[in-house]
Each structure stands twice: as structure tokens, then as C-alpha cells.
Backbone as CSV, one residue per row, in Angstrom:
resi,resn,N_x,N_y,N_z,CA_x,CA_y,CA_z,C_x,C_y,C_z
1,PHE,0.844,-1.193,0.020,-0.062,0.042,0.012,0.867,1.216,0.039
2,ASN,0.303,2.364,-0.413,1.032,3.631,-0.387,0.664,4.470,0.812
3,ASP,1.524,5.286,1.299,1.267,6.185,2.414,2.214,7.462,2.303
4,ASN,1.897,8.414,3.063,2.618,9.581,3.121,3.694,9.604,4.262
5,LEU,4.901,10.009,3.972,5.995,10.177,4.960,6.190,11.679,5.052
6,TYR,5.982,12.203,6.306,6.002,13.654,6.547,7.393,14.053,6.994
7,LEU,7.713,15.284,6.579,8.992,15.928,6.968,8.808,17.088,7.920
8,GLU,9.756,17.276,8.715,9.808,18.519,9.573,10.048,19.681,8.567
9,LEU,9.014,20.478,8.232,9.068,21.516,7.258,10.126,22.583,7.543
10,ASP,10.298,22.910,8.801,11.216,23.871,9.117,12.654,23.599,8.773
11,THR,12.943,22.240,8.848,14.307,21.799,8.495,14.396,21.809,6.924
12,TYR,13.377,21.702,6.247,13.393,21.778,4.773,13.526,23.212,4.282
13,HIS,12.800,24.151,4.862,12.649,25.560,4.340,13.813,26.393,4.962
14,ASN,14.478,25.906,6.059,15.550,26.682,6.675,16.776,25.828,6.859
15,PRO,17.375,25.375,5.717,18.551,24.484,5.811,19.818,25.227,6.334
16,PRO,20.782,24.505,6.815,22.056,25.205,7.277,22.662,25.871,6.050
17,PRO,23.446,26.974,6.341,24.184,27.636,5.231,25.089,26.646,4.461
18,GLY,25.071,26.825,3.160,25.936,25.998,2.266,25.258,24.701,1.974
19,THR,24.056,24.352,2.387,23.470,23.083,2.023,23.187,23.017,0.506
20,SER,23.602,21.894,-0.027,23.455,21.766,-1.503,22.042,21.239,-1.869
21,SER,21.500,20.511,-0.930,20.146,19.963,-1.123,19.308,20.068,0.143
22,ARG,18.253,20.909,0.053,17.354,21.108,1.213,16.657,19.746,1.556
23,LEU,16.302,19.058,0.471,15.548,17.836,0.802,16.408,16.734,1.503
24,MET,17.579,16.568,1.099,18.440,15.526,1.722,18.721,15.740,3.213
25,GLN,18.709,16.954,3.621,19.030,17.272,5.029,17.759,17.481,5.887
26,ALA,16.589,17.394,5.205,15.326,17.576,5.886,15.108,16.429,6.832
27,VAL,14.492,16.677,7.998,14.261,15.671,9.070,12.940,14.929,8.790
28,LEU,12.988,13.576,8.967,11.798,12.777,8.876,10.974,12.850,10.038
29,GLN,9.640,12.695,9.905,8.725,12.665,11.073,8.100,11.201,11.154
30,GLU,6.943,11.078,10.563,6.198,9.839,10.656,5.330,9.697,9.474
31,LEU,4.631,8.530,9.402,3.670,8.319,8.355,2.316,8.768,8.918
32,SER,1.290,8.627,8.115,-0.041,9.074,8.520,-0.553,8.270,9.787
33,ALA,-0.211,6.997,9.888,-0.623,6.275,11.059,0.368,5.289,11.546
34,ALA,1.653,5.658,11.421,2.731,4.676,11.714,4.026,5.448,11.962
35,ASN,4.880,4.870,12.785,6.290,5.344,12.984,7.206,4.640,12.045
36,ILE,8.275,5.299,11.641,9.293,4.725,10.666,10.620,4.371,11.401
37,PHE,11.141,3.268,10.949,12.496,2.831,11.496,13.414,2.541,10.287
38,LEU,14.700,2.867,10.452,15.713,2.547,9.445,16.673,1.539,10.083
39,VAL,17.180,0.547,9.322,18.143,-0.358,9.685,19.332,0.030,8.751
40,LEU,20.342,0.750,9.386,21.415,1.301,8.626,22.557,0.279,8.476
41,LYS,23.392,0.460,7.462,24.506,-0.478,7.182,25.623,-0.396,8.255
42,THR,25.518,0.587,9.141,26.454,0.685,10.297,26.003,-0.158,11.449
43,GLY,24.815,-0.795,11.383,24.343,-1.634,12.438,23.382,-0.876,13.368
44,GLU,23.056,0.356,13.044,22.181,1.188,13.837,20.717,0.935,13.399
45,ILE,19.892,0.690,14.401,18.349,0.692,14.215,17.918,1.964,14.722
46,VAL,17.382,2.855,13.911,17.115,4.227,14.331,15.644,4.617,13.886
47,THR,15.046,5.455,14.755,13.790,6.036,14.472,13.719,7.447,14.860
48,PRO,13.033,8.307,14.268,12.970,9.760,14.648,12.599,9.896,16.137
49,GLY,13.433,10.729,16.815,13.149,11.045,18.201,11.972,11.879,18.485
50,LEU,11.630,12.006,19.810,10.375,12.635,20.211,10.708,14.073,20.622
51,LYS,11.948,14.533,20.776,12.242,15.805,21.346,11.627,17.035,20.645
52,ARG,11.415,16.841,19.347,10.820,17.983,18.606,9.339,18.129,18.929
53,GLY,8.738,17.085,19.508,7.298,17.171,19.837,6.335,17.164,18.644
54,THR,6.783,16.637,17.585,5.943,16.700,16.360,5.430,15.307,15.930
55,ILE,5.767,14.202,16.632,5.320,12.852,16.286,4.737,12.242,17.493
56,LEU,3.848,11.225,17.296,3.191,10.525,18.382,4.137,9.422,18.880
57,PRO,4.232,9.258,20.158,5.009,8.214,20.752,4.290,6.871,20.657
58,GLY,4.317,6.264,19.545,3.552,5.074,19.286,3.945,3.866,20.272
59,VAL,2.849,3.108,20.693,3.131,2.033,21.664,3.985,0.929,20.905
60,THR,3.663,0.614,19.659,4.513,-0.368,18.957,5.928,0.125,18.689
61,ARG,6.059,1.395,18.494,7.318,2.030,18.291,8.159,1.817,19.568
62,ASP,7.630,2.084,20.708,8.301,1.885,21.939,8.581,0.437,22.226
63,THR,7.733,-0.473,21.800,7.926,-1.906,22.033,9.131,-2.291,21.211
64,ILE,9.202,-1.909,19.970,10.239,-2.354,19.030,11.611,-1.792,19.610
65,LEU,11.582,-0.561,20.098,12.858,0.026,20.599,13.349,-0.849,21.847
66,THR,12.359,-1.239,22.666,12.777,-2.080,23.792,13.304,-3.384,23.453
67,LEU,12.585,-4.079,22.485,13.029,-5.378,22.019,14.384,-5.337,21.315
68,ALA,14.615,-4.298,20.506,15.868,-4.220,19.857,16.980,-3.989,20.796
69,SER,16.780,-3.195,21.838,17.785,-2.866,22.813,17.972,-4.105,23.705
70,GLU,16.943,-4.767,24.123,17.072,-5.942,25.016,17.707,-7.158,24.474
71,PHE,17.538,-7.311,23.159,18.007,-8.540,22.446,18.961,-8.184,21.296
72,LYS,19.788,-7.043,21.544,20.647,-6.702,20.442,21.738,-7.638,20.168
73,ASP,22.148,-8.400,21.117,23.206,-9.402,20.845,22.609,-10.526,19.948
74,GLU,21.385,-10.861,20.110,20.779,-11.867,19.331,20.520,-11.344,17.980
75,LEU,20.392,-10.031,17.772,20.188,-9.454,16.442,21.456,-9.253,15.692
76,ARG,22.585,-9.369,16.370,23.950,-9.038,15.648,24.161,-9.877,14.353
77,PRO,24.110,-11.274,14.531,24.317,-12.014,13.226,23.292,-11.775,12.210
78,ILE,22.036,-11.464,12.611,20.936,-11.201,11.707,21.199,-9.828,11.073
79,MET,21.722,-8.896,11.761,22.127,-7.590,11.197,23.177,-7.731,10.134
80,MET,24.209,-8.582,10.361,25.169,-8.869,9.406,24.687,-9.481,8.180
81,GLU,23.694,-10.403,8.357,23.076,-11.074,7.191,22.367,-10.113,6.374
82,SER,21.676,-9.137,6.995,20.973,-8.075,6.282,21.884,-7.176,5.441
83,ILE,22.980,-6.762,6.178,23.901,-5.882,5.536,24.644,-6.499,4.276
84,LYS,25.033,-7.769,4.543,25.671,-8.485,3.427,24.724,-8.755,2.256
85,ALA,23.461,-9.114,2.571,22.539,-9.454,1.494,22.207,-8.180,0.765
86,ALA,22.282,-7.002,1.374,22.059,-5.707,0.702,23.278,-5.312,-0.107
87,GLY,24.403,-6.036,-0.006,25.579,-5.631,-0.795,26.334,-4.387,-0.177
88,MET,26.186,-4.327,1.158,26.747,-3.112,1.816,27.894,-3.392,2.780
89,GLY,28.208,-4.615,3.004,29.265,-4.955,3.965,29.966,-6.260,3.780
90,GLU,30.298,-6.572,2.598,30.916,-7.906,2.301,32.256,-8.002,3.020
91,GLU,32.958,-6.872,3.166,34.278,-6.891,3.761,34.275,-7.007,5.261
92,LYS,33.093,-6.970,5.874,32.993,-6.974,7.318,32.647,-8.417,7.825
93,LYS,32.980,-8.651,9.110,32.608,-9.820,9.769,31.565,-9.550,10.840
94,ALA,30.878,-10.536,11.241,29.815,-10.336,12.324,30.318,-9.635,13.568
95,ASP,31.622,-9.964,13.907,32.183,-9.376,15.151,32.441,-7.906,14.951
96,ASP,32.476,-7.455,13.720,32.790,-6.109,13.502,31.500,-5.187,13.576
97,ILE,30.403,-5.776,13.627,29.086,-5.117,13.668,28.595,-5.063,15.111
98,GLU,28.300,-3.875,15.577,27.692,-3.691,16.891,26.274,-3.098,16.683
99,VAL,25.303,-3.769,17.100,23.883,-3.277,16.999,23.613,-2.161,17.979
100,THR,23.248,-1.014,17.426,22.915,0.101,18.348,21.462,0.448,18.038
101,VAL,20.824,1.006,19.067,19.393,1.366,18.817,19.268,2.870,19.285
102,SER,18.724,3.693,18.387,18.771,5.152,18.600,17.455,5.848,18.301
103,GLU,17.205,6.886,19.061,16.146,7.848,18.790,16.863,9.161,18.475
104,ARG,16.717,9.716,17.303,17.470,10.936,16.985,16.808,11.499,15.721
105,ASP,17.396,12.728,15.329,16.840,13.299,14.063,17.357,12.361,12.849
106,VAL,16.445,11.948,12.066,16.736,11.097,10.918,16.474,11.945,9.697
107,THR,17.359,12.040,8.754,17.170,12.858,7.559,16.845,11.935,6.319
108,VAL,16.359,12.679,5.327,16.115,12.083,4.047,17.315,11.368,3.543
109,GLY,18.520,12.004,3.721,19.805,11.433,3.266,20.099,10.115,3.998
110,ASP,19.627,9.909,5.175,19.918,8.639,5.904,19.242,7.510,5.159
111,LEU,18.200,7.718,4.431,17.504,6.665,3.724,18.435,6.047,2.725
112,LEU,19.402,6.724,2.203,20.323,6.122,1.177,21.247,5.111,1.794
113,ASN,21.420,5.074,3.104,22.284,4.213,3.807,21.518,3.113,4.560
114,ALA,20.266,2.894,4.217,19.398,1.911,4.846,19.391,0.641,4.120
115,ALA,19.724,-0.473,4.814,19.570,-1.853,4.271,18.076,-2.257,4.291
116,GLU,17.411,-1.788,5.365,15.988,-2.076,5.605,15.301,-0.849,6.097
117,VAL,14.066,-0.748,5.774,13.132,0.289,6.375,11.836,-0.427,6.692
118,PHE,11.305,-0.092,7.914,9.956,-0.682,8.235,9.214,0.402,9.089
119,VAL,7.933,0.169,9.128,7.101,0.985,9.933,6.351,0.190,10.928
120,THR,5.920,0.891,11.976,5.265,0.190,13.109,3.918,0.912,13.418
121,GLY,2.886,0.086,13.907,1.694,0.616,14.236,0.843,-0.377,15.008
122,THR,-0.100,-0.031,15.685,-0.926,-0.982,16.486,-1.609,-2.024,15.685
123,ALA,-2.209,-1.557,14.572,-2.798,-2.534,13.723,-1.891,-3.319,12.769
124,ALA,-0.867,-2.535,12.264,0.053,-3.062,11.304,1.160,-3.916,11.932
125,GLU,1.438,-3.683,13.221,2.515,-4.337,13.894,3.816,-3.832,13.278
126,VAL,4.514,-4.682,12.416,5.821,-4.290,11.810,5.707,-4.585,10.361
127,VAL,5.849,-3.581,9.486,5.618,-3.776,8.045,6.845,-3.214,7.260
128,PRO,7.470,-4.044,6.379,8.589,-3.583,5.609,8.225,-2.486,4.561
129,VAL,9.154,-1.653,4.273,8.976,-0.639,3.213,9.788,-0.918,1.999
130,GLN,9.196,-0.896,0.827,9.810,-1.205,-0.378,10.667,-0.056,-0.952
131,SER,10.002,1.151,-0.897,10.609,2.347,-1.562,9.985,3.521,-0.982
132,ILE,10.712,4.677,-1.179,10.294,5.992,-0.740,10.678,6.970,-1.810
133,GLY,9.749,7.797,-2.170,10.145,8.782,-3.216,9.159,9.999,-3.128
134,THR,9.518,11.054,-3.859,8.707,12.208,-4.029,7.639,11.914,-5.068
135,SER,6.973,12.955,-5.458,5.854,12.718,-6.451,6.443,12.177,-7.781
136,GLU,5.518,11.701,-8.579,5.966,11.034,-9.830,6.110,12.118,-10.967
137,THR,6.047,13.395,-10.651,6.190,14.450,-11.575,7.609,14.313,-12.240
138,PRO,7.806,14.341,-13.545,9.034,14.300,-14.122,9.959,15.335,-13.587
139,GLU,11.232,14.998,-13.400,12.170,15.933,-12.829,12.290,17.252,-13.626
140,GLU,12.165,17.110,-14.975,12.326,18.347,-15.816,11.178,19.315,-15.548
141,GLU,10.031,18.772,-15.040,8.873,19.703,-14.864,8.935,20.280,-13.445
142,LEU,9.812,19.877,-12.638,9.836,20.443,-11.173,10.502,21.814,-11.155
143,ASP,10.012,22.636,-10.265,10.677,23.958,-10.023,11.906,23.677,-9.164
144,GLY,13.089,23.767,-9.748,14.300,23.505,-9.097,14.578,24.272,-7.849
145,GLU,13.952,25.533,-7.770,14.146,26.391,-6.616,13.277,25.871,-5.415
146,GLU,12.146,25.272,-5.727,11.204,24.919,-4.592,10.965,23.423,-4.516
147,GLU,11.327,22.643,-5.585,11.021,21.210,-5.485,12.252,20.362,-5.973
148,GLU,12.394,19.235,-5.289,13.481,18.356,-5.679,12.885,16.986,-5.841
149,SER,13.543,16.199,-6.705,13.105,14.864,-6.970,13.983,13.879,-6.237
150,PHE,13.356,12.837,-5.575,14.128,11.909,-4.775,13.402,10.505,-4.840
151,SER,14.104,9.470,-4.894,13.582,8.135,-4.937,14.626,7.106,-4.516
152,VAL,14.199,6.195,-3.610,15.166,5.188,-3.218,14.362,3.866,-3.055
153,ARG,14.941,2.807,-3.498,14.339,1.497,-3.418,15.289,0.651,-2.561
154,PHE,14.719,0.078,-1.502,15.600,-0.543,-0.490,15.889,-1.963,-0.913
155,PRO,17.190,-2.410,-0.408,17.576,-3.753,-0.801,16.602,-4.862,-0.335
156,HIS,16.027,-4.680,0.793,15.029,-5.565,1.277,13.680,-4.910,1.316
157,GLY,12.603,-5.694,1.173,11.254,-5.113,1.239,10.382,-5.262,-0.036
158,GLU,11.043,-5.493,-1.142,10.272,-5.600,-2.391,9.416,-6.901,-2.497
159,THR,10.145,-7.984,-2.192,9.442,-9.316,-2.214,9.123,-9.871,-0.879
160,SER,10.059,-9.509,0.168,9.791,-10.032,1.524,10.542,-9.051,2.425
161,ALA,10.200,-9.137,3.738,10.809,-8.329,4.766,12.302,-8.714,4.931
162,GLY,13.000,-7.772,5.274,14.498,-8.016,5.535,14.654,-8.919,6.813
163,PRO,15.853,-9.386,7.038,16.109,-10.306,8.224,15.858,-9.556,9.522
164,VAL,16.302,-8.349,9.699,16.058,-7.730,10.976,14.607,-7.382,11.188
165,THR,13.886,-6.886,10.170,12.481,-6.576,10.303,11.741,-7.882,10.628
166,THR,12.051,-8.963,9.960,11.395,-10.263,10.255,11.654,-10.720,11.745
167,LYS,12.907,-10.515,12.150,13.257,-11.039,13.479,12.478,-10.175,14.581
168,LEU,12.425,-8.862,14.369,11.798,-8.028,15.330,10.331,-8.306,15.422
169,LEU,9.629,-8.560,14.258,8.272,-8.969,14.304,8.087,-10.298,15.002
170,GLU,9.008,-11.276,14.767,8.929,-12.538,15.429,9.103,-12.386,16.971
171,MET,10.007,-11.523,17.387,10.202,-11.293,18.789,8.922,-10.634,19.412
172,LEU,8.316,-9.714,18.718,7.076,-9.116,19.204,5.994,-10.114,19.426
173,ARG,5.804,-10.982,18.441,4.712,-12.052,18.557,5.111,-13.082,19.571
174,GLU,6.361,-13.413,19.759,6.797,-14.312,20.800,6.388,-13.737,22.210
175,VAL,6.641,-12.473,22.408,6.275,-11.825,23.685,4.791,-11.959,23.877
176,LEU,4.037,-11.575,22.897,2.528,-11.632,22.943,2.015,-13.069,23.288
177,ALA,2.752,-14.062,22.721,2.330,-15.497,22.932,2.961,-15.998,24.180
178,GLU,3.673,-15.177,24.996,4.313,-15.600,26.253,5.395,-16.679,25.974
179,LYS,6.041,-16.576,24.835,7.190,-17.459,24.560,8.486,-16.811,24.683
180,ARG,8.539,-15.535,25.008,9.766,-14.753,25.196,9.551,-13.717,26.268
181,SER,10.471,-13.585,27.176,10.376,-12.628,28.204,11.724,-12.156,28.664
182,SER,11.783,-11.004,29.251,12.946,-10.451,29.844,12.592,-9.496,30.936
183,GLU,13.561,-8.962,31.564,13.279,-8.008,32.642,12.540,-6.834,32.131
184,ALA,12.836,-6.402,30.877,12.103,-5.184,30.334,10.693,-5.559,29.818
185,THR,10.356,-6.828,29.539,9.033,-7.144,29.025,8.203,-7.828,29.978
186,LYS,8.630,-8.226,31.221,7.884,-9.072,32.107,6.507,-8.559,32.523
187,ASP,6.362,-7.258,32.443,5.062,-6.637,32.953,4.135,-6.225,31.755
188,TRP,4.502,-6.656,30.546,3.747,-6.170,29.358,2.377,-6.893,29.309
189,LEU,2.276,-8.129,29.659,1.026,-8.851,29.551,0.247,-8.847,30.865
190,CYS,-0.967,-8.523,30.816,-1.878,-8.426,31.982,-2.911,-9.413,32.069
191,ASP,-3.379,-9.669,33.204,-4.514,-10.601,33.430,-5.806,-9.730,33.160
192,VAL,-6.526,-10.044,32.115,-7.710,-9.263,31.729,-8.785,-9.384,32.760
193,TYR,-8.704,-10.344,33.597,-9.726,-10.548,34.617,-9.341,-10.046,35.924
194,ALA,-8.190,-9.378,35.971,-7.792,-8.723,37.236,-8.594,-7.535,37.624
195,THR,-8.451,-7.115,38.814,-9.138,-5.907,39.284,-8.581,-4.728,38.525
196,PRO,-9.262,-3.546,38.393,-8.655,-2.407,37.665,-7.339,-1.999,38.267
197,GLY,-7.171,-2.006,39.561,-5.921,-1.649,40.186,-4.756,-2.495,39.780
198,ASP,-5.017,-3.854,39.914,-3.981,-4.796,39.505,-3.673,-4.750,38.049
199,PHE,-4.700,-4.538,37.183,-4.572,-4.480,35.771,-3.550,-3.285,35.395
200,ARG,-3.719,-2.169,36.051,-2.966,-1.020,35.673,-1.472,-1.288,36.129
201,LYS,-1.289,-2.072,37.128,0.121,-2.415,37.586,0.821,-3.258,36.541
202,GLY,0.098,-3.979,35.696,0.726,-4.906,34.788,1.105,-6.189,35.416
203,GLY,1.801,-7.024,34.583,2.286,-8.275,35.178,1.700,-9.385,34.368
204,PRO,2.272,-10.567,34.492,1.818,-11.711,33.711,0.444,-12.139,34.013
205,SER,-0.184,-12.730,33.022,-1.519,-13.262,33.230,-1.495,-14.473,34.072
206,SER,-2.524,-14.836,34.789,-2.573,-15.907,35.653,-3.170,-17.072,34.896
């Protein structure tokens, strides 16, 4: 399906002095009903941060950040598989890759270094992204002063989800099925028959 990916317009209209492309340094925000994540060839799993106050702190977004941080050692060989399959890191070994999880400003330019891109949402869970681009208006018809053309197709996502995206979705579903747990996730599942007070406290179902 198609969706809109929104930019922080102030970063587009007011780029730093000497910027050659306003679009490439513009900061990403979110989709119409989902948060966006990039899996970069450096081993970083990154999503736009909340400090600007312009995006919603999605529950699934927070869940994926927690799972990626809690199980990043388990993700390391899968990250290497993703990077190698994308043709971005043949010269590296798994031991050379450290999985990091970040919330920060993410720019349009960062998309060019992504092995995988996925979005998260309550209904969608974790969905791979095949490509991102501007309008289909031919470049020669764009106003070069006000409009730029951009398009990127990601190594993973066209026919199937990438290895990291697939593993994170698997982890999420394992937690929901009570097949995976950790100190960070132990209070996620609640007893739906508990009293309101106990339900709000969280904890495993009985």
C-alpha cells in the first residue's frame, strides 16, 4: 500500500548555510498512522526522536525500541546477514558489527544508507517498506528552486521483509504469545480478569 511520509518542514525551508540539497538534510517525522524505522549499514536501528514534539510516541514504536535494545546481541548475526545481502558490507565480519538502537533526528539522506526500512503501528505491527520517493512528476517539470526529486528502493522489502524486520516482528509475537520474556518485558502482559488496580500495575496473566 502507499502512504505519506511527513517531513519537519522547518528543516526543509531553513537549511544550514551552504546546504546543497534542502531535501536531503530535511528531518523525517512519521507516516499518517505509523512510525518509521531505518536499519542502517552501520548496524544502527534508528527511528525519529520525540524531542521535537511533532510525532506521536507510538506504543508499537516503543515496543520495538525495547526489544531491539534488550536482544541486540541476538540481532547481531541477523544484522550482518541483512547488510551482506544488501551488498553493503561484504568486507566486514559479524564481530565487526555492533547493533545500536537510537532515537534521533533522521534525515532524508539517511535513507540512502538503509539496508531495511520498516514502519510500526498498533494494527500493522511491523511492516517492511519497499521504496520511498517524491511525487511522480518528471524531474524536468519540477521547479528546481522549490522542488526536488528523490527516490530510493531498499535492498530488502520488495518481495519480502528483511532479516532484521522479520526477527523483530517474530520477537514481538513471541512476547505476545508468552514465549519470550525479559526484565524489560515481564510486565507487558496483564490478566484481563484482574481488578482495575492490579490491571494497571501490569504483570503476567494468571
